[in-house]
C-alpha positions as CSV (number, residue, x, y, z in Angstrom):
1,M,-9.8,10.8,65.4
2,K,-8.1,12.7,62.6
3,M,-10.0,12.5,59.4
4,A,-8.9,13.0,55.8
5,S,-9.7,16.5,54.5
6,R,-11.0,15.3,51.2
7,C,-12.1,12.2,49.3
8,R,-13.7,11.3,45.9
9,V,-17.0,9.6,45.8
10,D,-17.9,7.5,42.8
11,I,-21.5,6.4,42.3
12,P,-21.3,3.7,39.6
13,M,-24.9,3.9,38.4
14,Y,-25.3,7.7,38.8
15,S,-25.0,8.6,35.1
16,N,-27.4,5.7,34.2
17,D,-29.9,7.0,36.6
18,C,-29.7,10.5,35.2
19,L,-30.3,9.2,31.6
20,R,-33.1,7.0,32.8
21,A,-34.8,10.1,34.3
22,M,-34.2,12.1,31.1
23,N,-35.8,9.3,29.1
24,E,-38.8,9.4,31.3
25,M,-39.1,13.1,30.8
26,R,-38.7,12.6,27.0
27,G,-41.7,10.2,27.2
28,K,-43.7,13.0,28.8
29,S,-42.3,15.8,26.5
30,Q,-40.9,17.5,29.6
31,L,-38.0,20.0,29.1
32,C,-37.6,18.9,25.5
33,D,-36.0,21.6,23.4
34,V,-35.9,20.0,19.9
35,V,-38.3,17.9,17.8
36,L,-36.9,15.4,15.3
37,C,-39.3,15.0,12.3
38,V,-39.3,11.7,10.4
39,D,-42.0,11.0,7.7
40,Q,-44.5,13.3,9.4
41,C,-43.8,11.7,12.8
42,E,-42.4,13.9,15.6
43,F,-40.0,12.8,18.3
44,P,-39.4,15.4,21.1
45,A,-35.9,15.1,22.6
46,H,-33.2,17.0,24.5
47,R,-30.4,18.6,22.5
48,I,-27.8,17.9,25.1
49,V,-28.5,14.2,25.2
50,L,-28.6,13.9,21.4
51,A,-25.3,15.9,21.1
52,G,-23.6,13.8,23.7
53,A,-24.5,10.5,21.9
54,S,-24.2,11.6,18.2
55,R,-21.3,13.5,16.7
56,Y,-23.5,14.1,13.7
57,L,-26.2,15.9,15.7
58,Q,-23.5,17.6,17.9
59,A,-22.1,19.2,14.8
60,M,-25.6,20.1,13.6
61,F,-26.4,21.9,16.9
62,T,-23.0,23.6,17.6
63,N,-21.3,24.5,14.3
64,G,-23.6,27.3,13.2
65,M,-25.6,25.1,10.8
66,L,-29.1,26.2,9.8
67,E,-30.6,23.5,12.1
68,S,-28.9,24.9,15.2
69,G,-31.5,27.6,15.5
70,K,-34.5,25.4,14.7
71,T,-36.8,23.7,17.2
72,K,-38.0,21.2,14.5
73,I,-35.5,19.3,12.4
74,D,-36.3,17.1,9.5
75,L,-34.2,13.9,9.2
76,G,-34.4,12.0,6.0
77,G,-33.4,8.5,5.3
78,I,-34.8,7.0,8.5
79,D,-38.2,5.5,9.0
80,P,-40.2,6.3,12.2
81,Q,-39.9,2.9,13.8
82,T,-36.2,3.0,13.4
83,M,-36.0,6.5,14.7
84,A,-37.9,5.4,17.8
85,S,-35.4,2.6,18.4
86,L,-32.4,4.9,17.8
87,L,-33.7,7.3,20.4
88,E,-34.3,4.4,22.8
89,F,-30.6,3.5,22.4
90,V,-29.4,7.1,22.8
91,Y,-31.2,7.5,26.1
92,T,-30.8,4.0,27.5
93,G,-27.9,2.3,25.8
94,S,-30.2,-0.6,25.0
95,V,-32.2,-1.6,22.0
96,E,-33.6,-4.9,20.7
97,L,-31.9,-6.2,17.5
98,T,-33.8,-8.6,15.3
99,T,-33.2,-10.0,11.8
100,A,-36.1,-7.7,10.6
101,N,-34.7,-4.4,12.0
102,V,-30.9,-4.8,12.2
103,Q,-30.1,-3.4,8.7
104,Q,-32.3,-0.3,9.2
105,L,-30.8,0.3,12.6
106,Y,-27.3,0.0,11.2
107,A,-28.1,2.5,8.4
108,G,-29.6,5.0,10.9
109,A,-26.8,4.5,13.4
110,S,-24.3,5.0,10.6
111,M,-25.9,8.2,9.6
112,L,-26.0,9.6,13.1
113,H,-22.5,8.3,13.9
114,L,-23.6,6.0,16.7
115,T,-20.5,3.9,16.4
116,S,-21.2,1.5,19.4
117,L,-24.6,0.6,17.9
118,T,-23.2,0.1,14.4
119,K,-20.6,-2.3,15.9
120,S,-23.3,-4.2,17.8
121,C,-25.4,-4.4,14.6
122,S,-22.4,-5.7,12.7
123,N,-21.7,-8.3,15.3
124,F,-25.4,-9.4,15.2
125,L,-25.3,-9.8,11.4
126,E,-22.1,-11.9,11.8
127,A,-23.8,-14.1,14.4
128,H,-26.9,-14.7,12.2
129,I,-25.2,-15.2,8.8
130,D,-26.1,-18.3,6.8
131,Y,-25.9,-19.6,3.3
132,T,-29.2,-17.9,2.3
133,N,-28.3,-14.4,3.4
134,C,-24.5,-14.1,3.3
135,I,-24.4,-12.5,-0.2
136,G,-26.9,-9.9,0.8
137,I,-25.0,-9.2,4.0
138,R,-21.8,-8.7,2.1
139,A,-23.5,-6.3,-0.4
140,F,-25.0,-4.4,2.6
141,A,-21.6,-4.1,4.3
142,D,-20.1,-2.9,1.1
143,L,-22.8,-0.3,0.7
144,Y,-22.1,1.1,4.1
145,S,-18.3,0.7,3.9
146,C,-18.2,-1.7,6.9
147,S,-15.0,-3.5,5.9
148,S,-14.9,-5.9,8.9
149,L,-18.4,-7.2,8.2
150,E,-17.7,-7.3,4.4
151,C,-14.6,-9.5,5.1
152,F,-16.5,-11.7,7.5
153,A,-19.3,-12.3,4.9
154,F,-16.9,-12.9,2.1
155,K,-15.0,-15.5,4.2
156,Y,-18.3,-17.2,5.0
157,I,-19.2,-17.3,1.3
158,C,-15.9,-18.9,0.5
159,E,-16.1,-21.5,3.2
160,H,-19.7,-22.4,2.4
161,F,-19.6,-22.0,-1.3
162,L,-21.3,-25.2,-2.2
163,E,-24.3,-24.3,0.0
164,V,-24.3,-20.7,-1.2
165,V,-24.7,-21.6,-4.9
166,Q,-28.0,-23.3,-4.0
167,S,-29.4,-20.0,-2.6
168,D,-31.7,-17.5,-4.4
169,E,-29.1,-14.7,-3.7
170,F,-26.5,-16.6,-5.7
171,L,-28.7,-16.8,-8.7
172,E,-29.4,-13.1,-8.6
173,L,-25.7,-12.1,-8.4
174,S,-24.5,-9.6,-11.0
175,K,-21.9,-10.7,-13.4
176,D,-19.2,-8.6,-11.8
177,S,-20.0,-9.9,-8.3
178,L,-19.8,-13.5,-9.6
179,V,-16.5,-12.8,-11.3
180,D,-15.2,-11.3,-8.0
181,L,-16.0,-14.6,-6.3
182,L,-14.5,-16.8,-9.0
183,K,-11.2,-14.9,-8.8
184,C,-10.8,-15.9,-5.2
185,N,-8.3,-18.7,-4.2
186,L,-10.2,-19.4,-1.0
187,L,-13.4,-21.0,-2.4
188,Q,-13.9,-24.3,-0.5
189,V,-14.8,-26.8,-3.1
190,Y,-14.0,-30.5,-3.7
191,S,-12.8,-29.8,-7.2
192,E,-13.0,-27.2,-10.0
193,D,-15.8,-29.2,-11.4
194,E,-18.0,-27.6,-8.7
195,I,-17.0,-24.2,-9.9
196,F,-18.1,-25.0,-13.4
197,N,-21.4,-26.4,-12.1
198,A,-22.0,-23.1,-10.2
199,V,-21.3,-21.0,-13.3
200,E,-23.7,-23.2,-15.4
201,L,-26.4,-22.9,-12.8
202,W,-26.0,-19.1,-12.8
203,I,-26.1,-18.7,-16.6
204,T,-29.0,-21.1,-17.0
205,H,-31.1,-19.1,-14.5
206,C,-31.4,-16.2,-17.0
207,Y,-30.0,-17.9,-20.1
208,E,-31.0,-15.5,-22.8
209,Q,-29.4,-12.5,-21.0
210,R,-26.4,-14.2,-19.4
211,K,-25.3,-16.3,-22.4
212,L,-24.0,-13.0,-23.8
213,C,-21.5,-12.7,-21.0
214,A,-20.7,-16.4,-20.7
215,S,-17.0,-16.1,-21.8
216,D,-16.5,-13.2,-19.3
217,V,-17.4,-15.6,-16.5
218,L,-16.0,-18.8,-17.9
219,Q,-12.5,-17.4,-18.2
220,H,-12.4,-17.3,-14.4
221,V,-13.1,-21.1,-14.1
222,R,-9.7,-22.9,-14.0
223,L,-10.5,-25.3,-16.7
224,P,-7.0,-27.0,-16.7
225,L,-7.9,-28.2,-13.1
226,I,-11.0,-30.0,-14.4
227,S,-10.5,-33.6,-15.4
228,L,-10.4,-34.5,-19.0
229,E,-13.5,-36.7,-18.6
230,F,-15.5,-33.9,-17.1
231,L,-14.4,-31.5,-19.8
232,E,-15.5,-33.9,-22.5
233,T,-18.8,-35.0,-20.9
234,R,-20.0,-31.8,-19.3
235,V,-18.2,-28.7,-20.5
236,V,-18.0,-29.5,-24.3
237,P,-21.8,-30.1,-24.7
238,A,-22.9,-27.2,-22.5
239,S,-25.0,-24.9,-24.8
240,F,-23.4,-21.7,-23.6
241,V,-20.0,-23.1,-24.5
242,K,-21.0,-24.6,-27.8
243,N,-22.6,-21.4,-29.0
244,D,-19.9,-18.9,-28.0
245,S,-16.6,-18.7,-30.0
246,K,-14.7,-17.2,-27.0
247,C,-15.8,-20.0,-24.8
248,Q,-14.7,-22.5,-27.4
249,M,-11.2,-20.9,-27.4
250,L,-11.0,-21.2,-23.6
251,L,-12.1,-24.8,-23.8
252,A,-9.5,-25.6,-26.6
253,T,-6.8,-24.1,-24.4
254,A,-7.7,-26.3,-21.5
255,L,-7.9,-29.4,-23.7
256,N,-4.4,-28.6,-25.1
257,D,-3.0,-28.2,-21.6
258,H,-4.2,-31.7,-20.7
259,K,-2.7,-33.2,-23.8
260,S,0.7,-31.4,-23.2
261,N,1.1,-33.1,-19.8
262,L,2.1,-29.9,-18.0
263,P,3.5,-30.5,-14.5
264,P,1.1,-30.1,-11.5
265,Y,2.8,-27.0,-10.2
266,M,1.6,-25.1,-13.3
267,F,-2.0,-25.3,-12.0
268,L,-2.7,-23.1,-9.1
269,P,-5.0,-24.8,-6.5
270,R,-8.0,-22.7,-5.6
271,T,-8.0,-23.5,-1.9
272,Q,-5.1,-22.1,0.1
273,P,-3.8,-23.8,3.3
274,H,-4.4,-22.6,6.8
275,T,-1.6,-20.4,8.2
276,L,0.2,-20.4,11.6
277,Y,0.7,-17.2,13.4
278,T,2.6,-16.3,16.6
279,V,2.5,-13.0,18.4
280,G,3.9,-11.0,21.4
281,G,6.1,-12.4,24.2
282,R,9.5,-11.4,25.6
283,N,12.7,-11.7,23.6
284,S,16.3,-12.6,24.5
285,N,16.9,-9.1,25.7
286,S,14.0,-9.3,28.1
287,C,12.0,-6.8,26.0
288,Q,8.3,-7.2,25.4
289,L,7.3,-7.7,21.8
290,P,4.5,-6.2,19.7
291,S,5.5,-8.2,16.6
292,L,3.5,-10.8,14.7
293,E,5.0,-13.6,12.6
294,Q,3.3,-15.8,10.0
295,F,4.7,-19.2,8.8
296,D,4.9,-19.1,5.0
297,V,4.3,-22.7,3.8
298,A,5.7,-21.9,0.3
299,T,9.1,-20.7,1.5
300,N,9.2,-22.6,4.8
301,K,10.1,-19.2,6.5
302,W,8.6,-17.0,9.2
303,L,7.4,-13.6,7.8
304,T,7.1,-10.5,10.0
305,L,3.7,-8.8,9.7
306,E,2.0,-5.7,11.0
307,P,2.7,-5.5,14.8
308,M,0.1,-5.0,17.6
309,T,-0.4,-1.4,18.8
310,C,0.9,-2.5,22.3
311,A,4.0,-4.6,23.2
312,R,3.0,-7.3,25.6
313,T,4.1,-10.7,27.0
314,A,2.3,-13.5,28.9
315,V,-0.6,-13.1,26.6
316,G,-3.6,-15.3,25.9
317,A,-4.3,-16.0,22.3
318,C,-6.7,-18.0,20.1
319,A,-8.3,-18.1,16.7
320,F,-12.0,-17.0,16.5
321,N,-14.2,-16.3,13.5
322,G,-11.1,-16.3,11.3
323,C,-9.2,-13.7,13.3
324,L,-6.4,-13.8,15.9
325,Y,-7.4,-12.6,19.4
326,V,-4.6,-11.4,21.7
327,I,-5.9,-11.1,25.2
328,G,-4.4,-9.4,28.3
329,G,-0.8,-9.9,29.2
330,E,1.7,-7.6,30.8
331,C,4.5,-5.1,30.0
332,A,7.2,-3.6,32.1
333,N,7.3,0.2,32.6
334,G,10.6,1.5,31.2
335,T,13.4,-1.0,31.2
336,S,12.6,-2.5,34.6
337,T,11.5,-6.2,34.8
338,A,10.5,-6.1,38.4
339,H,6.9,-7.1,39.3
340,G,6.4,-3.7,41.0
341,D,7.0,-2.0,37.7
342,T,4.7,-4.2,35.6
343,T,1.5,-3.0,34.0
344,Y,-1.1,-5.7,33.6
345,K,-3.3,-5.4,30.5
346,K,-7.0,-5.8,30.1
347,T,-7.0,-4.7,26.4
348,V,-7.8,-7.1,23.6
349,E,-6.4,-6.8,20.1
350,V,-7.8,-8.6,17.0
351,Y,-5.9,-9.3,13.8
352,H,-7.7,-9.7,10.5
353,P,-5.5,-11.7,8.2
354,R,-7.3,-10.8,5.0
355,E,-7.1,-7.0,5.7
356,K,-3.7,-7.4,7.5
357,T,-5.0,-4.9,10.1
358,W,-5.5,-4.8,13.9
359,H,-8.5,-3.5,15.8
360,T,-9.6,-3.6,19.4
361,A,-12.4,-5.6,21.1
362,A,-14.0,-4.9,24.5
363,D,-11.6,-4.9,27.4
364,L,-11.4,-7.8,29.9
365,T,-13.2,-7.2,33.2
366,I,-10.0,-7.6,35.2
367,P,-6.5,-6.7,33.9
368,R,-4.2,-9.8,34.1
369,S,-1.4,-11.8,32.5
370,F,-0.7,-15.5,31.9
371,I,-4.4,-16.0,30.9
372,S,-5.4,-19.2,29.2
373,A,-7.5,-18.4,26.1
374,V,-9.6,-20.7,23.9
375,S,-12.5,-20.3,21.4
376,F,-15.4,-22.5,22.4
377,D,-19.1,-22.8,21.7
378,G,-19.3,-19.5,19.8
379,Y,-17.3,-17.4,22.4
380,V,-13.8,-16.6,23.4
381,Y,-13.0,-17.8,26.9
382,A,-10.3,-16.1,29.1
383,L,-9.4,-18.3,32.1
384,G,-7.5,-17.5,35.2
385,G,-4.3,-15.4,35.0
386,E,-2.6,-13.2,37.6
387,D,-1.8,-9.7,38.6
388,R,0.7,-8.2,41.1
389,L,-1.3,-9.6,44.1
390,C,-2.8,-13.0,43.2
391,S,-3.7,-15.6,40.7
392,Y,-7.3,-15.9,39.7
393,S,-9.9,-18.7,39.3
394,F,-12.0,-16.1,37.4
395,V,-13.4,-17.1,34.0
396,E,-15.1,-14.8,31.5
397,K,-16.3,-15.2,27.9
398,Y,-16.5,-12.7,25.1
399,D,-19.8,-12.2,23.2
400,P,-19.0,-11.1,19.7
401,V,-22.6,-9.9,19.1
402,G,-22.7,-7.4,21.9
403,D,-18.9,-6.9,22.1
404,F,-18.7,-7.5,25.8
405,W,-17.3,-10.0,28.4
406,V,-19.5,-11.8,30.8
407,Q,-18.5,-13.9,33.8
408,V,-19.2,-17.6,33.9
409,Q,-18.6,-20.1,36.7
410,S,-15.1,-19.8,38.2
411,M,-12.7,-22.6,38.2
412,K,-12.3,-24.6,41.5
413,R,-8.6,-23.5,41.8
414,R,-6.7,-20.3,41.1
415,R,-4.4,-20.7,38.1
416,S,-2.1,-18.5,36.1
417,G,0.0,-19.9,33.2
418,A,-2.3,-22.9,32.9
419,G,-3.0,-24.8,29.7
420,A,-6.5,-24.9,28.2
421,A,-8.0,-26.8,25.3
422,V,-11.4,-28.0,24.0
423,C,-12.0,-31.7,23.4
424,N,-15.3,-33.5,22.7
425,G,-17.5,-30.6,23.5
426,L,-15.9,-29.9,26.9
427,L,-13.3,-27.3,28.0
428,Y,-10.2,-28.6,29.9
429,V,-7.8,-26.5,32.0
430,A,-4.6,-28.1,33.5
431,G,-1.8,-27.1,35.8
432,G,-0.9,-23.4,36.4
433,Y,0.5,-21.5,39.3
434,D,-1.2,-20.1,42.4
435,R,0.5,-17.0,43.7
436,G,-1.4,-17.2,47.0
437,I,0.2,-20.5,48.1
438,H,3.3,-20.1,45.9
439,A,2.8,-23.5,44.3
440,D,2.4,-25.1,40.9
441,R,-0.7,-27.3,40.3
442,A,-1.1,-30.7,38.9
443,S,-4.9,-30.6,39.1
444,V,-7.1,-30.7,35.9
445,E,-10.6,-29.3,35.6
446,C,-13.3,-29.9,33.0
447,Y,-16.0,-27.3,32.2
448,D,-19.5,-28.2,30.7
449,P,-21.0,-25.0,29.2
450,K,-24.5,-26.5,29.3
451,L,-24.3,-26.9,33.1
452,D,-22.0,-23.9,33.7
453,Q,-20.1,-26.3,36.0
454,W,-16.5,-27.3,36.6
455,T,-15.4,-30.8,37.7
456,F,-12.0,-32.3,38.6
457,V,-10.6,-35.0,36.4
458,T,-7.4,-37.0,36.7
459,E,-4.3,-34.9,37.7
460,L,-1.1,-34.5,35.6
461,E,1.9,-36.6,36.6
462,K,3.9,-33.5,37.2
463,A,2.7,-30.2,38.8
464,R,3.6,-27.4,36.5
465,S,2.8,-24.0,35.0
466,G,3.7,-22.4,31.7
467,L,2.6,-25.5,29.9
468,G,0.5,-25.7,26.7
469,L,-2.6,-27.8,26.3
470,V,-4.0,-28.9,22.9
471,S,-6.5,-31.4,21.5
472,L,-5.5,-33.8,18.7
473,N,-7.5,-36.8,17.5
474,G,-9.7,-37.0,20.5
475,C,-6.9,-36.8,23.1
476,I,-5.4,-34.0,25.1
477,Y,-1.7,-33.2,25.2
478,A,0.0,-31.3,28.0
479,V,3.3,-30.0,26.7
480,G,6.3,-28.6,28.6
481,G,6.1,-26.2,31.6
482,R,8.0,-25.3,34.7
483,N,7.9,-26.2,38.4
484,R,9.0,-23.3,40.6
485,S,9.6,-25.3,43.8
486,T,12.2,-27.4,42.1
487,D,13.2,-24.8,39.5
488,S,12.7,-27.5,36.8
489,Y,11.9,-26.9,33.2
490,F,10.2,-29.7,31.4
491,D,10.5,-31.4,28.0
492,L,7.8,-33.7,29.3
493,V,4.7,-34.3,27.2
494,E,1.6,-36.2,28.6
495,R,-1.4,-37.4,26.7
496,Y,-4.9,-37.7,28.3
497,N,-7.4,-40.3,27.1
498,T,-10.8,-38.7,27.7
499,H,-12.5,-42.2,27.7
500,T,-10.2,-43.9,30.2
501,H,-9.3,-40.7,32.1
502,H,-5.7,-41.7,32.2
503,W,-2.5,-39.6,31.5
504,S,0.4,-41.3,29.9
505,P,3.8,-40.0,28.7
506,V,4.7,-39.7,25.0
507,A,7.9,-38.7,23.4
508,P,9.5,-35.7,25.1
509,M,10.4,-32.5,23.2
510,N,14.0,-32.0,22.0
511,S,14.3,-29.0,24.4
512,P,12.6,-28.2,27.7
513,R,10.2,-25.3,27.2
514,A,8.0,-23.2,29.5
515,W,5.7,-20.4,28.3
516,A,6.0,-21.6,24.7
517,A,3.0,-21.3,22.4
518,I,1.6,-24.7,21.7
519,V,-0.8,-25.3,18.8
520,V,-2.1,-27.9,16.4
521,Y,-1.2,-27.2,12.8
522,K,-1.7,-29.7,9.9
523,E,-2.5,-32.6,12.3
524,N,0.8,-32.0,14.1
525,I,1.6,-30.3,17.5
526,F,3.9,-27.3,17.2
527,A,5.9,-25.9,20.2
528,I,6.9,-22.3,19.4
529,G,9.6,-20.5,21.3
530,G,9.5,-20.5,25.1
531,F,12.1,-20.5,27.9
532,D,14.4,-23.4,28.8
533,G,15.6,-22.1,32.1
534,A,18.6,-20.2,30.7
535,N,17.5,-18.7,27.3
536,R,14.4,-17.5,25.6
537,L,14.1,-19.6,22.4
538,N,13.4,-18.9,18.8
539,T,13.4,-22.6,18.0
540,V,10.2,-24.4,16.8
541,E,9.6,-28.2,17.0
542,M,6.8,-30.3,15.6
543,Y,5.3,-33.5,17.1
544,D,4.1,-36.3,14.8
545,A,1.6,-38.2,16.8
546,V,1.6,-41.2,14.4
547,K,5.4,-41.7,14.6
548,N,5.6,-40.4,18.3
549,V,8.6,-38.2,17.5
550,W,9.5,-34.5,17.8
551,M,11.3,-32.8,14.9
552,N,13.0,-29.4,14.7
553,V,11.5,-27.1,12.0
554,E,12.3,-23.6,10.8
555,G,12.9,-21.2,13.7
556,L,11.3,-17.8,14.4
557,N,12.9,-14.5,13.4
558,V,13.2,-13.5,17.1
559,S,13.2,-15.3,20.4
560,R,9.9,-15.4,22.2
561,A,8.6,-16.6,25.6
562,G,5.2,-15.8,26.8
563,C,4.0,-15.5,23.2
564,G,0.6,-16.6,21.8
565,A,-0.1,-18.6,18.6
566,A,-3.1,-19.6,16.5
567,V,-4.0,-21.2,13.2
568,L,-6.2,-19.1,10.9
């Protein structure tokens, strides 16, 4: 028998085994060629391992610095316990994070340029943020220039402002930090009265000192938004207002504004509305798109924003932790649209609306397109999908703390281009296409994360893929789609009652759509773009569930099918 003359052997755990052996030798001080000294504690180690993990130490050992010739190196700014944990991570890729050690580990990892550890620490802090520590976490993030964590903490403060003002951290805010908060349009409050109450609480906490800067703070309270009754009964008699001439001037202006009956649009509301985004897809020229569009409520127009780094269609997309996650998808190589020339993506891009920037998250386990994506139970779920060979029943979820994907129980059926939605604490997936049997599905499955178990529920009336699934007012809506065997494109919309387990038709869309982005925005269902069997669409329509009617709204700047959408 003729044998191949060469082959490559890959041993998946080989490098891990090598590092494990080196770590054991480190514990025994075997073959160590450097000692890290921290607060009179010594840590023997191997230069090659340290240099491979830390660019900071690599530069120290290789760029002719004074330390490159020393066997003992003093490292300041790190305590011994943290140093021990950092070395454990360098040699094993594993370390225990706790609320007690995470900030010290972040600081040490930042100093040594251990970027994967700083990211894990940042994710841990995000996962453990609450109203008692969010201000401190934001200050910590600002100190170490961690913009993503700083933005996350600031968003949390805004969304939980009424709880945050009851914390000790709020009372200890500096004047400038408080003013920074008061300037924000995103503070979630019932009325501007709550903002005044917060300012009064802060000033009263250290009254003799803070009364001197009362006007600097009060000028950022939108007094014209406060009712006349509240102004007269609460603001006028407040001691820090009565005893400060500048505060008196601010109050007088507000009272005059009320008496002049200025129209409502003269007063800017503090809380801004949620915003609708759509991303990716394939346009009318069959080109994949990297572009991102945002619906501007003020102008009723779609705005083009910063594009993704990679053009892709057939994406999964969802909102998670205030960001837009774009997951998987596909793109054709060159100008070809044939399946054989398609690249299936496993990359994940994340859009931060406040910073208007994109960054990457951990890759999927398996590259695939036509994934169904939802945020659920503190994770992002990626369900099913397809590649060149088959459709998948595979399900994985993204852990934001560790920045990794982990597999959960697979669906009972293989599905690509299925719809997925969360309703009443359960995850539903409906329809989809199975490449293995060349058939669209009508079956619907329900996932319980507590049991890690899928069960079948009532099937759709029509088997289809390329549909959207959303939850609204305790019901599930299956919108549009396509059946390959009949080459039919549907304007059909079905509603599922989770109590009676029954599907019933509601008003059809104005246009058939498959591979449209379907989302709930302002208590209405939006169908964005898609393919009607002849054209990729830039049209958008909105379903009013109360009136049971679809209405056309402002269209996209470009046609899109296979796009994703989310509300942030």
